[in-house]
N, C-alpha and C positions, 0 to 999 in steps of 0.2 A: 222838377222841388218837388219834397215832400212835407205837405202842412201839418203841423202841429200846434197841437193845443198851447195853448199859455199855460204854465207851470201850474200857473195858483187861480187858471176860471174858476168860475163857479159851476162851470157845467162840462161836465164828460160826454160824451156818447161813444158809447159802444154797440155794433150791430144794431142801433136805431135804439136801443137803451139808454136815457139818462141819469148818470150818476152825480148827483149834486156832493159839494161839501158837508162832512158828517154821515156819508150813507153809505150804506154795505149792501153790494148788490150782487145774486149769483146770476151769472148769465148762460146762456146756452146760443152759441154762436154758431146759425147755420152754416156747415159747408157745401162742396158739391156731391153728389149722388152716387152711392159707389154701383159699379156698371151693375148690381142687381137690385138697381134702385131703390136701394135702400139706405135713409137718408141720415147721414151723421153729423154731430153738432163738436164744437168746442168749449169745453167746461169753463168757464171764467169766474174768477173771482173778484171782487175789486173792492177797495176796500179806501174810503176818502176820509182825512183827518177833516178834523176844522178849521186846524192851522195849517198856516201856508207851507209849503217845500214844494219839494223834487216830485215828479209824477214817476216810478220806477215800475217796471214790470218782469216777474221771474217764471222763467218756462223751463219743463222740465216734457221727453219723452216725443222729442223731434224724430227720434228712433223708438220705437216700440218695445225695445228688445232690453232698454235702461232704465230701471225701474223704480232706484233710488232719490231718483229730481223727485218722483212722485209724491215717495214718503215724505221727503223734507218737507215739500213745499205743505202738504197736508199740516205739520206740525208747525209752519210758520206759521199759517192762517187761525192752527187753535191755540194758537200761544197770547199769553196775556198780553204780553208788551206791544202789540198792535193795535192796543186799546188807545193809547195815547200814540199814535201814529202822527206826524205832520206829513203834509202832501198825499200821495197815491201811489196805493198799493195794488197793480194790476197782476193776480196772479194762473197763469196756465199750467197746473197741470199736468194736463195731457194732452200736447198739439198735434199727434200722428194716433189719435184713437186707431185707426185700420189696424197698423201693426201692434199696438197694446193687446187687441180684442183678440189677431191672429196670431199672437208670440211670434212678430217677427222685426225685426230691424225696418223692414221695408215697407214702402208703400205695396197696392196689388201693383203687380206690371215688375218686381221687382227696384223700384225707384225710391231712392232716398231722398229724400223733405229733405233733409240739411243742406244736400247739395242743390236747391233747385231754390233757394232765394236770391233774389228778389223775388220772382214768380212775375206768373203774366193773368188780366184778367182772362184770356181767351186760353192760354196754355195747358200742360199736360192736367190731369188729376191733382198731381203733387206739384205744381205751377202754379194751379187754382189757389193750394192750401197757402204755400210760402206767402201768395200775392195777398191772400184775404189776413195774414197771421200780419203781415208788413202794416198793411192798409189801419187795418181796425187796430191792432194792440203799439206796432214798435212804433209808428210815427207819431202815435199821441204820446209818448213815454222820453225823458232826459236822460234816463240810464236802464240797461238791460241787464239781465244775467242769465244765460241761457245753461240749465241744467243738462250735463253729461256724466256718464257712467260708462267703465268700460264694456262690452257685453263680451257673449261667449267667446272663448278664443282669443280677447283683445288684451290689450293692457294701454289703460291712459295715465299719462303722467301728469301732477296739476300743471295748470296751467292758467292764464290770463291774456285775455287781445283786447286793445283796445286802439282809437285814433288816437296816437300819441302828437300831433299835430292840432286836437282838439286843445284850447288851452283850459276849457271847462275843466274835464278832466287831466 
C-alpha cells in the first residue's frame, strides 16, 4: 500500500525538503545519474495554500518531445489565481529531463518512461525514475493531472482516465 500525506497536514516532505502551509518552494529532486556520470534532477514547484484543500500534482514531459505541457505548467505557476489556492499544488513541468535535453521521446536505451510505472527502486534507469516520481509525488497527492501532447507523426485525441471505482472522484 502507498503511504499518503493527510491532505491537510501541516507538513509536506518531498525529497527531504519540508514545505509547510502557506509556503512556496522550488525543489530539485535528484534522480539517478546518467551512464555518463552526469547528475540529473526533476525540478518541482510546490505551492501550499494557507487554507485546507486537496493536494494535486500536475506533470508534463514524461515524453521528452511533448513540450506543450511544460508551457502550460509554467503559465499555471505564474498565474495570479494560485495566490488564493486552497490545499497544495505540486507542479512538475519536466519529468523526463533526459528526453527534453536530447529532443527525444525516450530515455537512454529508448526506454519509454510512460511504460515503466510504478517502477522499482532497483530497476532500470526508467524504472527508478518512475519509482521516485511515484514515491515523492504521486503517493502524496489526492489527485493528479499528467499532460501529454501528440509527438511528431502522432495524433492524440482528448481523453481523461480515472478510477471510476473510487467514490471520491
